[in-house]
C-alpha positions, 0 to 999 in steps of 0.5 A, a space after each residue: 196142111 196139105 202140101 201146095 200141088 205143083 202138077 194141079 196148079 201147072 194144070 189150071 195156070 193160064 198165064 203165058 209167062 208168069 208161074 210157068 217156071 216155078 220152084 217149089 221149096 218145102 222150107 227157104 229162109 226167104 223166097 226173095 233171098 233165094 231169087 237173089 242167090 239164082 240170079 247172081 248164080 245165073 247172070 255170073 255164068 256168062 251164058 248168053 241169055 241165060 239171065 232172060 230165062 229167069 223172067 216170069 219165074 216164081 219161087 214158091 216155099 211152104 214156109 220161111 224161116 226168115 220172111 221178111 217185110 219192109 224196113 227189115 221187120 220179120 214177116 210170119 210164114 208158117 205152113 198154109 200160106 202163100 209165101 212166093 216171089 215173082 222174078 223179072 228182069 226188068 224192061 224198064 228204067 229203074 226210076 219206074 220199078 216201085 210202080 210194080 209194087 202198085 200193080 202187084 197190090 192191085 192184082 191181088 186186091 181185086 182177086 180178093 174182092 171179085 172172086 173171094 167176096 173179101 173187101 180187101 184194101 191196100 194200105 200204102 205203099 205194100 200191105 193188103 188189109 182187111 179192116 184193121 187187120 193185115 191180110 198180106 204184104 209185098 217186098 219189091 227188091 232190086 238185084 243188080 248183077 253184071 249189067 243186069 237189073 233184076 226186080 224181085 217181088 215177094 209176096 206174103 199172102 195169109 190164106 189157110 192160116 188159123 187165128 192161133 197162128 197170128 198170137 205173135 202179133 196180138 190180133 193185127 193179122 188174119 187170114 183168108 180161111 179166117 174171114 171166109 170160114 173155108 179152106 181156100 184152094 191155094 193153087 187156084 188163088 195163086 193162078 188167079 193173082 198171076 194171071 191178073 198181075 200178068 194182065 195189068 203188068 203187060 199193059 204198063 209195059 206196053 203203055 207206061 200208063 200207071 195212071 189209068 190202072 190206078 184210077 180204075 182201082 182207086 177205091 182199093 187204097 186207104 190210108 191210116 
């Protein structure tokens, strides 16, 4: 499996903020945990404006040794997936933070449908499914450090994994590669997801109008 090409990603990325600063790692316990450590270090430095520089930073790792989902569940993170965290300096009230999970899920599902012909669905509130198999998940966590409120959106997407990689889950998971029969360009997929997320996130920040976003993609949601 080829490593993620950071230089290629930077050339094709079209975002204004998200992913412009990207931290690439070969292996980490969890990208969300790494983000938390970085936030504590930066915020505790006392340098004016240092925390704001983390806004929009993406932490990406080839593998995670202790990837996790909601309620502390383990998340399998072998080579070939997209395991990353989007770091935000929250510009809104804490009660609004969960809305970013919805925005993130819609951003991913729309790209999978539109650009990869995958009929992805969102299993409320944070999982991406294809039929009855999990394709990805989102773990949104907050970190409060010296008056700063950070939001870490951890995303795990099974991209170029083979079916044997999912043996621990007994056929309950699937990958983009398994669905399409082709190896996906991970750099392009990440750039598309971040661009779509930026579009919806900026709209929400300006309008606080989650209903319009939700209604537009209401058919993306399924509860089982």
